[in-house]
C-alpha positions in Angstrom: 15.7 22.1 -34.6 14.7 20.6 -31.4 11.6 18.2 -31.2 8.3 19.9 -30.5 7.9 17.7 -27.4 11.0 19.0 -25.9 10.3 22.6 -26.7 6.9 22.1 -24.7 9.0 21.8 -21.5 11.5 24.7 -22.3 9.5 27.4 -20.6 9.4 25.3 -17.3 13.1 24.6 -17.0 13.8 28.0 -15.5 11.5 27.0 -12.5 13.5 23.8 -11.8 16.5 23.9 -9.4 19.8 23.5 -10.9 23.2 22.7 -9.6 25.9 24.9 -11.3 29.0 23.1 -12.4 32.1 23.8 -10.1 34.1 26.6 -11.6 37.4 24.8 -10.9 37.6 21.0 -10.9 37.5 19.7 -7.3 40.5 18.0 -5.9 40.3 14.2 -5.3 39.9 14.6 -1.5 37.0 16.9 -2.1 35.3 14.6 -4.4 35.8 11.7 -2.0 34.2 14.0 0.7 31.3 15.0 -1.4 30.8 11.2 -2.4 30.8 9.7 1.0 28.9 12.7 2.5 26.0 12.3 0.1 26.1 8.5 0.8 26.1 9.1 4.4 22.9 11.3 3.9 21.3 8.7 1.8 21.9 5.9 4.2 20.5 8.1 6.9 17.3 8.6 5.1 17.0 4.8 4.5 16.7 4.5 8.3 14.5 7.5 9.3 10.8 6.5 9.4 8.2 8.6 7.9 5.8 10.2 10.6 2.1 9.6 10.4 2.0 6.0 9.1 -0.3 3.9 11.4 1.1 1.3 13.6 1.7 -2.0 11.6 1.2 -0.5 8.1 4.9 0.1 7.7 5.5 -3.7 8.0 3.3 -4.4 4.9 5.4 -3.9 1.8 3.8 -4.7 -1.5 6.7 -3.5 -3.3 9.3 -5.7 -1.6 10.5 -7.3 -4.9 11.8 -3.9 -6.3 13.3 -2.5 -3.2 17.0 -3.4 -4.0 16.8 -2.0 -7.6 15.0 1.2 -6.6 17.6 1.7 -3.6 14.5 2.3 -1.4 13.3 1.2 2.2 9.7 0.7 3.3 8.3 3.3 5.5 11.4 5.5 5.5 12.3 9.0 3.9 13.8 7.0 1.1 10.5 5.3 0.3 10.6 6.4 -3.4 14.3 5.8 -3.8 15.8 6.5 -7.3 12.4 5.3 -8.9 11.4 8.9 -10.2 15.0 9.4 -11.8 15.1 6.1 -13.3 11.5 6.3 -14.6 12.1 9.6 -16.1 15.1 8.3 -17.9 13.2 5.3 -19.1 10.5 7.4 -20.6 13.0 9.6 -22.5 14.8 6.5 -23.7 11.6 5.0 -25.1 10.7 8.4 -26.9 13.9 8.6 -28.4 14.1 5.0 -29.4 10.7 4.9 -30.8 11.6 8.0 -33.1 8.6 10.0 -31.3 11.2 12.6 -30.6 14.3 13.3 -32.4 17.4 14.8 -30.6 20.8 15.8 -32.0 23.1 14.8 -29.2 26.0 16.3 -30.8 24.1 19.8 -30.6 24.8 21.3 -27.1 21.6 23.3 -27.1 19.5 20.1 -27.9 21.4 18.0 -25.4 20.7 20.6 -22.7 16.9 20.7 -23.8 16.8 17.0 -23.5 18.5 16.8 -20.1 16.2 19.7 -18.7 13.1 18.0 -19.9 14.4 14.8 -18.2 14.6 16.6 -15.0 11.2 18.0 -15.1 9.8 14.5 -15.7 11.8 13.2 -12.7 10.2 16.0 -10.6 6.7 15.1 -11.9 7.3 11.5 -11.3 8.3 12.2 -7.8 4.9 14.1 -7.2 2.8 11.3 -8.9 4.5 8.4 -7.1 4.1 10.1 -3.7 0.6 10.6 -4.5 0.0 7.2 -5.8 1.6 5.6 -2.7 -0.9 7.4 -0.4 -4.1 7.3 -2.5 -3.3 3.7 -3.4 -3.5 2.6 0.1 0.1 1.8 0.6 -0.1 3.2 4.2 -3.6 2.2 4.8 -7.1 3.2 3.8 -7.4 7.1 3.2 -10.3 7.2 5.7 -8.2 5.6 8.5 -5.2 8.0 7.9 -7.2 11.3 7.8 -6.4 14.3 5.9 -3.9 15.6 8.4 -1.8 12.5 8.2 -2.0 12.4 4.4 -0.8 15.9 4.0 2.1 15.1 6.6 3.1 11.7 4.7 3.0 13.6 1.2 5.1 16.5 2.4 7.8 14.1 3.7 7.7 12.1 0.6 8.1 15.1 -1.7 10.7 16.7 0.4 12.9 13.6 0.5 12.2 12.9 -3.2 13.5 16.3 -4.2 16.5 15.9 -1.8 17.4 12.8 -3.7 17.1 14.4 -7.1 19.4 17.2 -5.7 21.9 14.9 -4.4 22.2 12.8 -7.7 22.6 16.1 -9.6 25.4 17.4 -7.4 27.4 14.2 -8.1 26.4 14.3 -11.6 27.8 17.9 -12.0 31.2 16.8 -11.0 31.4 17.6 -7.3 31.4 13.8 -6.5 32.4 10.7 -8.3 30.2 8.6 -10.8 26.6 9.1 -10.4 24.2 9.2 -7.6 21.9 6.5 -9.0 24.9 4.0 -9.1 26.0 5.1 -5.6 22.6 4.7 -4.1 21.9 1.2 -5.7 25.2 -0.1 -4.7 24.7 1.1 -1.1 21.3 -0.5 -1.0 22.1 -3.8 -2.6 25.4 -4.2 -0.4 23.3 -3.5 2.7 20.8 -6.2 1.7 23.5 -8.8 1.0 25.2 -8.0 4.3 21.7 -8.2 6.1 21.0 -11.5 4.2 24.2 -13.0 5.5 24.5 -11.6 9.0 21.0 -10.6 10.1 20.1 -11.5 13.7 16.3 -11.2 13.1 14.4 -14.7 13.8 13.7 -16.9 11.0 12.5 -19.7 13.1 12.7 -20.7 16.7 16.3 -22.1 16.2 17.7 -19.9 13.4 18.3 -16.4 12.5 17.3 -14.9 9.2 21.1 -14.4 8.2 22.2 -17.5 6.3 25.6 -17.4 7.6 24.7 -17.1 11.2 22.0 -19.7 10.7 24.6 -22.1 9.5 26.6 -21.8 12.5 23.6 -21.9 14.7 22.7 -25.3 13.1 26.2 -26.8 13.5 25.7 -26.4 17.3 21.8 -27.0 17.4 19.9 -29.9 18.7 19.4 -31.4 15.2 22.5 -30.3 13.1 22.0 -32.3 10.1 18.5 -30.9 9.5 19.2 -27.4 10.7 22.2 -27.2 8.4 20.1 -28.5 5.5 17.5 -25.8 6.3 20.2 -23.1 6.1 21.1 -24.2 2.6 17.5 -23.9 1.3 14.6 -21.9 2.7 11.1 -21.0 1.5 10.0 -17.8 0.2 12.4 -14.8 -0.3 14.5 -15.7 2.9 18.1 -15.8 2.2 19.9 -19.2 2.3 23.3 -20.5 1.4 22.5 -21.5 -2.1 21.6 -18.0 -2.6 24.9 -16.8 -1.2 26.8 -19.2 -3.5 24.9 -17.9 -6.6 25.8 -14.3 -5.5 29.6 -15.1 -5.3 29.3 -17.0 -8.8 27.6 -14.1 -10.3 30.3 -11.6 -9.0 33.0 -13.7 -10.6 31.2 -14.0 -13.9 30.5 -10.3 -14.2 34.1 -9.5 -13.2 35.5 -11.9 -15.9 33.0 -10.9 -18.6 33.6 -7.2 -18.1 37.2 -7.8 -19.1 36.2 -9.4 -22.4 36.7 -7.1 -25.3 37.7 -6.6 -29.0 40.7 -4.3 -29.6 40.7 -2.4 -32.9 44.0 -1.4 -34.0 44.4 2.3 -34.5 47.2 4.9 -34.8 48.1 8.5 -34.7 47.8 10.1 -38.1 50.8 12.2 -37.8 53.2 10.2 -35.6 51.9 6.8 -36.6 52.1 5.6 -33.0 50.3 2.2 -32.9 47.5 1.8 -30.3 44.3 -0.2 -29.5 40.7 1.1 -29.2 38.7 -1.4 -26.9 35.1 -2.5 -27.5 33.8 -4.3 -24.6 31.6 -7.3 -24.7 29.3 -5.6 -22.0 29.5 -2.3 -24.2 26.6 -0.7 -22.4 27.6 -2.0 -18.9 24.7 -2.2 -16.5 22.5 0.5 -18.2 20.0 -2.2 -19.9 19.3 -3.8 -16.6 18.5 -0.5 -14.7 16.2 0.6 -17.6 14.4 -2.9 -17.8 14.1 -3.0 -14.1 12.6 0.5 -14.0 10.0 -0.7 -16.7 9.1 -3.7 -14.5 9.0 -1.8 -11.1 6.5 0.6 -12.8 4.4 -2.2 -14.2 4.4 -3.7 -10.7 3.5 -0.4 -9.0 0.7 0.3 -11.5 -0.7 -3.2 -11.0 -0.8 -2.9 -7.3 -2.3 0.6 -7.5 -5.1 -0.8 -9.7 -5.8 -4.0 -7.8 -6.1 -2.1 -4.5 -8.7 0.3 -5.7 -10.5 -1.7 -8.3 -10.3 -5.3 -6.9 -14.0 -5.7 -6.5 -14.9 -4.7 -9.9 -16.7 -7.5 -11.9 -17.0 -6.0 -15.3 -16.0 -3.0 -17.3 -12.7 -1.5 -18.4 -11.6 -1.4 -14.7 -12.1 -5.2 -14.4 -10.1 -5.7 -17.7 -7.1 -3.6 -16.5 -6.9 -5.3 -13.1 -6.9 -8.8 -14.9 -4.3 -7.6 -17.5 -1.8 -6.0 -15.1 -2.4 -8.7 -12.5 -4.3 -9.9 -9.4 -2.5 -10.1 -6.1 -2.7 -12.6 -3.2 -1.2 -13.1 0.2 1.9 -15.3 -0.4 3.3 -15.2 3.1 3.7 -18.4 5.2 1.2 -19.2 7.9 1.8 -17.2 10.9 4.0 -14.7 9.1 3.3 -11.1 8.3 0.9 -10.6 5.4 2.9 -10.2 2.1 0.8 -9.5 -1.2 2.3 -10.4 -4.5 1.1 -10.8 -8.1 -0.2 -14.1 -9.0 -1.4 -13.4 -12.6 -1.2 -11.0 -15.4 1.7 -8.8 -16.6 2.9 -8.1 -13.1 3.4 -11.7 -12.4 5.4 -12.1 -15.6 7.7 -9.1 -15.0 8.4 -10.4 -11.3 11.1 -12.9 -11.2 10.4 -16.2 -9.3 12.9 -16.0 -6.5 14.9 -19.2 -5.7 14.6 -22.7 -7.2 11.4 -23.5 -5.2 9.4 -20.8 -6.8 10.8 -21.5 -10.2 9.6 -25.1 -9.8 6.2 -23.9 -8.5 5.8 -21.3 -11.5 7.7 -22.6 -14.6 5.7 -20.7 -17.1 6.2 -17.4 -15.4 9.9 -18.2 -15.1 10.2 -18.7 -18.9 8.2 -15.7 -19.7 10.3 -13.6 -17.4 13.6 -14.9 -18.8 12.4 -14.1 -22.3 11.3 -10.6 -21.5 14.4 -9.9 -19.6 16.6 -11.1 -22.5 14.7 -9.2 -25.2 14.3 -5.9 -23.5 18.0 -5.7 -22.3 19.1 -6.3 -25.9 16.6 -3.6 -27.0 17.5 -1.0 -24.5 21.2 -1.7 -24.9 20.9 -0.9 -28.7 18.8 2.3 -28.0 21.3 3.4 -25.4 24.3 3.6 -27.7 22.5 6.3 -29.8 21.3 8.3 -26.9 24.5 8.3 -24.8 27.0 9.3 -27.7 28.4 5.6 -27.9 27.3 4.9 -31.4 29.5 4.0 -34.3 29.1 7.4 -35.5 30.1 9.1 -32.2 33.0 6.9 -31.8 34.3 7.5 -35.4 34.1 11.4 -34.7 36.0 11.0 -31.4 38.8 9.1 -33.1 39.1 11.4 -35.8 39.1 14.5 -33.6 42.0 12.9 -31.5 43.8 12.6 -34.7 43.6 8.7 -34.9 42.9 6.6 -37.8 42.5 2.9 -38.5 45.5 1.5 -40.6 44.6 0.8 -44.0 41.6 3.2 -44.0 41.1 6.7 -45.2 40.5 9.3 -42.4 36.9 9.7 -43.5 34.0 9.6 -41.0 31.8 7.6 -43.0 34.4 4.9 -43.7 35.5 4.6 -40.1 31.8 4.6 -39.1 31.1 1.6 -41.5 34.2 -0.1 -40.0 32.9 0.2 -36.5 29.3 -0.9 -37.4 30.8 -4.3 -37.7 31.5 -4.3 -34.0 29.6 -1.7 -31.7 25.8 -2.5 -32.7 26.6 -6.3 -32.1 28.5 -5.8 -29.0 25.4 -3.9 -27.7 23.0 -6.5 -28.7 25.0 -9.6 -27.4 26.1 -7.7 -24.3 22.4 -6.8 -23.5 21.2 -10.3 -24.1 23.9 -11.8 -21.9 23.4 -9.5 -19.0 19.6 -10.3 -19.3 20.2 -14.1 -19.0 22.6 -13.6 -16.0 20.3 -11.3 -14.1 17.2 -13.7 -14.6 19.1 -16.8 -13.8 20.7 -15.3 -10.5 17.3 -14.5 -9.4 16.1 -18.0 -10.1 19.0 -19.2 -7.9 17.8 -17.0 -5.0 21.0 -14.7 -5.2 21.2 -12.3 -2.2 20.3 -8.8 -3.1 18.5 -10.1 -6.4 20.2 -11.0 -9.6 19.8 -7.6 -11.2 21.0 -5.8 -7.9 24.3 -7.9 -7.9 24.9 -7.2 -11.6 24.5 -3.5 -11.1 26.6 -3.4 -7.9 29.5 -5.5 -9.3 29.5 -3.1 -12.4 29.2 -0.1 -10.3 32.1 -1.1 -7.9 34.3 -1.8 -10.8 33.4 1.7 -12.3 34.2 3.4 -8.9 37.5 1.4 -8.8 38.5 2.7 -12.3 37.3 6.3 -11.3 39.4 6.2 -8.0 42.5 5.1 -9.9 42.1 7.6 -12.8 41.4 10.5 -10.3 44.5 9.5 -8.4 46.7 9.4 -11.5 45.3 12.7 -12.7 46.0 14.5 -9.4 49.6 13.0 -9.4 50.4 13.7 -13.1 48.0 16.5 -14.2 49.1 16.3 -17.8 47.3 12.9 -18.1 44.1 14.5 -16.9 43.0 15.5 -20.5 43.9 11.9 -21.8 41.7 10.2 -19.2 38.8 12.7 -19.7 38.9 14.2 -16.4 39.4 17.8 -17.2 
């Protein structure tokens, strides 16, 4: 019996748009076309400005720290990015993990109900975030905007948000490859890394913002020693060569660690053919980082919303909540565009100090952020294996359904499950902890695209490489499609 919470949303699911699965499996070329076509649309949305924002307001970005993870761009149709989708997924994960709702994921009806409820929450979060951006003053005071501009901006945010939801579902239903969330994150982070290396925007009178361009400008500048040194270390969130080196190191570590695995011996029950079932160290891949980042992004968002509206409160529950979630200050350097950032409270603890200079200035915040990132990545990783069908029980069923067995053990689901319990939960915990450490340290070193963004992009690119390879093999040798899980 499905949870009562899920049943509450069942009557509304028929009013939510749904993409039907393709009647026939699309060819490899068609999947490539759908994937790159949707990617092109998303990149276009990242560059189309929202109409109705007053001049100058689109340059102020209170959510700059979360842009890479949310795959969004300030003042464009992709303002909300994948925030509503990921937040809806996070809410459902927390509800399932805390046992507030119980879902049998082996039951197709309950699984469909769970998916439908998550989709409704994503729609509601799109509406909520669009309204919160406007009413919270992200585009200026409501009095200055006027009702006409408010409605115009709201319509654009909602339509663009629903299009992003639709594009993600198109890919998820099998028309494209991978997932829309992964595709959009990889595109956004890759753009930020490229921009951080080769941007021609002015950083100072003598250097460009791109750290690679700045390095060569320094070599031929009036004061090469000082200018090259400046290219290696910059203030604030400006890209530098130390961040570029950190980016390369993190890429290399993730690629190496992703190949670390334990191989469990298995064999076919009838033909006794020996084989190996791999359990990766990063068993849940980049999922924990996505969920933790979504949680931190929403804390950041709520904190900014409360501070903007209740900043002047001096007592009462509003004053308490502003202090609890965090107060904000202008952290921009003299002469630069105003940039608000949390300087106290929960929002400051869940925002990574970016670069060695900020870590030295805020060591307590760095330690708290590191602890929260490690702990929450481990917790979400452990929860995810149950909700995503990757638990010991699910894997045991998959092996037995494929007529496989573990040598020396009877073909009994409980016995196989107990054997797998030695490895799978441990891999989930340790993999989650490790990826939390790596994400935080990369941020502390000032990695381009943020540490979390690099982790996600590296894992996503590797997944797409494996998907492309598997799709090509299945197209060439159709008999292998079932073995690869592509039918």
